[in-house]
Structure formats: C-alpha cells, structure tokens
C-alpha positions as CSV (number, residue, x, y, z in Angstrom):
1,X,-63.3,-7.5,-34.8
2,X,-59.9,-8.3,-36.3
3,X,-59.1,-11.6,-37.9
4,X,-56.6,-14.1,-36.4
5,X,-53.7,-13.0,-38.7
6,X,-54.2,-9.3,-37.7
7,X,-54.2,-10.3,-34.0
8,X,-50.9,-12.2,-34.4
9,X,-49.3,-9.3,-36.2
10,X,-50.4,-6.9,-33.5
11,X,-49.1,-9.2,-30.8
12,X,-45.8,-9.7,-32.6
13,X,-45.4,-5.9,-33.1
14,X,-46.1,-5.4,-29.3
15,X,-43.5,-8.1,-28.4
16,X,-40.9,-6.5,-30.7
17,X,-41.5,-3.0,-29.3
18,X,-41.2,-4.3,-25.8
19,X,-38.0,-6.2,-26.7
20,X,-36.5,-3.0,-28.2
21,X,-37.3,-1.0,-25.0
22,X,-35.8,-3.7,-22.8
23,X,-32.7,-3.9,-25.1
24,X,-32.3,-0.1,-24.9
25,X,-32.7,-0.2,-21.1
26,X,-30.0,-2.9,-20.9
27,X,-27.7,-1.0,-23.1
28,X,-28.1,2.1,-21.1
29,X,-27.5,0.2,-17.8
30,X,-24.4,-1.4,-19.3
31,X,-23.0,2.0,-20.3
32,X,-23.7,3.5,-16.9
33,X,-22.1,0.6,-15.1
34,X,-19.0,0.9,-17.4
35,X,-18.8,4.6,-16.9
36,X,-19.3,4.2,-13.1
37,X,-16.4,1.6,-13.0
38,X,-14.2,4.0,-15.1
39,X,-15.0,6.9,-12.7
40,X,-14.2,4.7,-9.7
41,X,-10.9,3.6,-11.2
42,X,-10.0,7.2,-11.9
43,X,-10.8,8.2,-8.3
44,X,-8.8,5.4,-6.9
45,X,-5.8,6.2,-9.1
46,X,-6.1,9.9,-8.1
47,X,-6.1,8.9,-4.4
48,X,-3.1,6.7,-4.9
49,X,-1.2,9.5,-6.7
50,X,-2.1,12.0,-3.9
51,X,-1.1,9.6,-1.1
52,X,2.2,8.6,-2.9
53,X,3.1,12.2,-3.5
54,X,2.1,13.6,-0.1
55,X,4.8,14.1,2.4
56,X,6.2,16.6,4.7
57,X,9.2,18.8,4.1
58,X,12.7,17.9,5.0
59,X,13.2,17.4,8.7
60,X,15.6,19.7,10.4
61,X,19.0,18.4,11.5
62,X,17.8,18.4,15.2
63,X,14.7,16.3,14.2
64,X,16.9,13.8,12.3
65,X,19.3,13.5,15.2
66,X,16.3,13.0,17.5
67,X,14.8,10.3,15.3
68,X,18.2,8.5,15.1
69,X,18.6,8.6,18.9
70,X,15.0,7.2,19.4
71,X,15.8,4.3,17.0
72,X,19.1,3.7,18.8
73,X,17.2,3.6,22.1
74,X,14.6,1.2,20.7
75,X,16.9,-1.3,19.0
76,X,20.2,-0.7,20.9
77,X,21.6,-4.0,22.3
78,X,19.3,-6.2,20.2
79,X,21.3,-8.6,17.9
80,X,21.2,-7.5,14.2
81,X,22.1,-9.5,11.1
82,X,21.3,-8.4,7.6
83,X,17.6,-7.6,7.5
84,X,16.9,-9.5,10.7
85,X,16.5,-7.9,14.1
86,X,16.6,-10.1,17.2
87,X,18.0,-13.5,18.4
88,X,18.5,-15.7,15.3
89,X,17.3,-18.7,17.3
90,X,14.1,-17.0,18.5
91,X,11.2,-19.4,18.4
92,X,9.0,-17.0,16.4
93,X,9.8,-15.2,13.2
94,X,7.8,-12.1,12.4
95,X,8.2,-11.1,8.7
96,X,7.4,-7.5,7.9
97,X,6.6,-6.9,4.2
98,X,6.7,-3.1,3.8
99,X,7.4,-0.5,1.2
100,X,10.1,1.9,2.4
101,X,8.2,4.9,1.0
102,X,4.6,3.8,1.7
103,X,2.9,6.2,4.2
104,X,0.8,3.4,5.7
105,X,3.9,1.3,6.3
106,X,5.5,4.3,7.8
107,X,2.6,4.8,10.2
108,X,2.8,1.2,11.3
109,X,6.6,1.5,11.8
110,X,6.2,4.6,13.9
111,X,3.4,3.3,16.0
112,X,2.8,-0.4,16.5
113,X,6.2,-1.8,15.4
114,X,8.1,-0.2,18.3
115,X,5.8,-2.0,20.7
116,X,6.4,-5.3,18.9
117,X,10.2,-4.7,19.1
118,X,10.1,-3.8,22.8
119,X,7.7,-6.6,23.9
120,X,8.7,-9.5,21.6
121,X,12.0,-8.9,19.9
122,X,13.9,-7.4,22.8
123,X,12.8,-10.2,25.1
124,X,14.0,-12.9,22.7
125,X,10.5,-14.3,22.1
126,X,10.6,-13.4,18.4
127,X,12.9,-12.0,15.7
128,X,11.8,-9.4,13.1
129,X,12.7,-9.9,9.4
130,X,12.2,-7.0,7.0
131,X,11.3,-7.8,3.4
132,X,11.0,-4.9,0.9
133,X,7.6,-5.0,-0.9
134,X,6.7,-2.3,-3.4
135,X,3.1,-1.1,-3.1
136,X,2.0,2.2,-4.5
137,X,5.5,3.7,-4.9
138,X,6.1,2.3,-8.4
139,X,9.7,2.7,-9.4
140,X,10.3,5.8,-7.4
141,X,12.3,3.8,-4.8
142,X,14.0,1.3,-7.1
143,X,17.5,2.5,-6.1
144,X,16.7,2.1,-2.4
145,X,15.6,-1.5,-3.0
146,X,18.7,-2.2,-4.9
147,X,20.8,-0.7,-2.2
148,X,19.1,-2.5,0.8
149,X,21.0,-5.8,0.5
150,X,24.3,-3.9,0.4
151,X,23.5,-1.6,3.4
152,X,24.6,-2.7,6.8
153,X,21.8,-3.2,9.3
154,X,22.5,-0.4,11.7
155,X,20.3,1.6,14.1
156,X,21.3,4.8,12.4
157,X,20.5,3.7,8.9
158,X,18.5,6.4,7.1
159,X,17.1,6.6,3.6
160,X,18.6,9.7,1.8
161,X,16.5,12.8,2.7
162,X,16.9,14.4,-0.7
163,X,14.1,12.4,-2.2
164,X,10.7,13.9,-2.8
165,X,8.9,10.8,-1.5
166,X,7.4,10.7,2.0
167,X,10.1,10.3,4.5
168,X,10.4,6.6,5.5
169,X,11.1,5.3,8.9
170,X,14.5,4.3,9.9
171,X,14.5,0.8,8.4
172,X,15.8,-2.5,9.6
C-alpha cells in the first residue's frame, strides 16, 4: 500500500494528464472551427464572385427594342420626376433600394415590380422612388451610379450594353 504522499503525487499526475488531454481536444476543436469558418467564407466569396460575373450575352437589337417597348407600355403616361415614378402627391411612397447590376434586384424588377407599378403606382395609390444601393457589384458600376443623377428619368433609359456585368433592367 502506498503512503499518502505517493497517492497525492499519483492523483496530481492523473489530473495533469487529463488536463493536457482536454487542452489538446480544445485546441483541436478551436482549429477545426477556425478552418470551417475560413472554408465557409471562401465558399461564400466564390458564390458572390460567380453570381456577380454571371450574365447572359448581349441582347439582339430586336430584344432591346422589345424590352424598351415593354417598359414604355408599363410606365407610359405615369408622371416621372428624377428618380420618382408616380404622382408626387401619392399617399404612399415605396422606396426601392437596388443595385443596377445585381441579378437578384434584376429578377425583382422583371417580375414583381411591374405588378407594383401597374397596381399601385399607375392608380395613384403610391409613388415609386429608386435609390441606388451597391451590393455585390463592388466598384464595377461606379460610373453608372455617378451618371444616374444626371440622366433624365425616361422610359427608354438603358444602361450601356457594352459592360460585362449582368444586364440590368430598364431603371427608373
């Protein structure tokens, strides 16, 4: 049978060994969490780059003409002023914050926004105000943002088609 001092030393050695194992497990877990976060960040950045750079080819002149005509049908006869579409004294103001080269913003503009314009803006219940808001596009469209205040608010307004970014919707 071991004496009391030997028992204490054995217990201390066991505690220290257990503490070292726990410390190693915690260090390993911290490294894996960090690497997992790094991998997730890389994947998100890659997805953003792919989405930002994906876009169709240049539309044909007939397709451009068709899109201009559809925009003119949609907003023709609705009062326009600067970046506002609709009656300036409308009781409701709908403010759209969108990136002019964002594919998600483009999808909204080509789908739901036309219904909002037809149902709310055309009837005078609301006015629609466009505010440029850069999302994933970075500085790729900086010139377009600088030019927006100077451009007249017309139904045929188109962003230049020679950019490599996704083709934006006709903007207000």
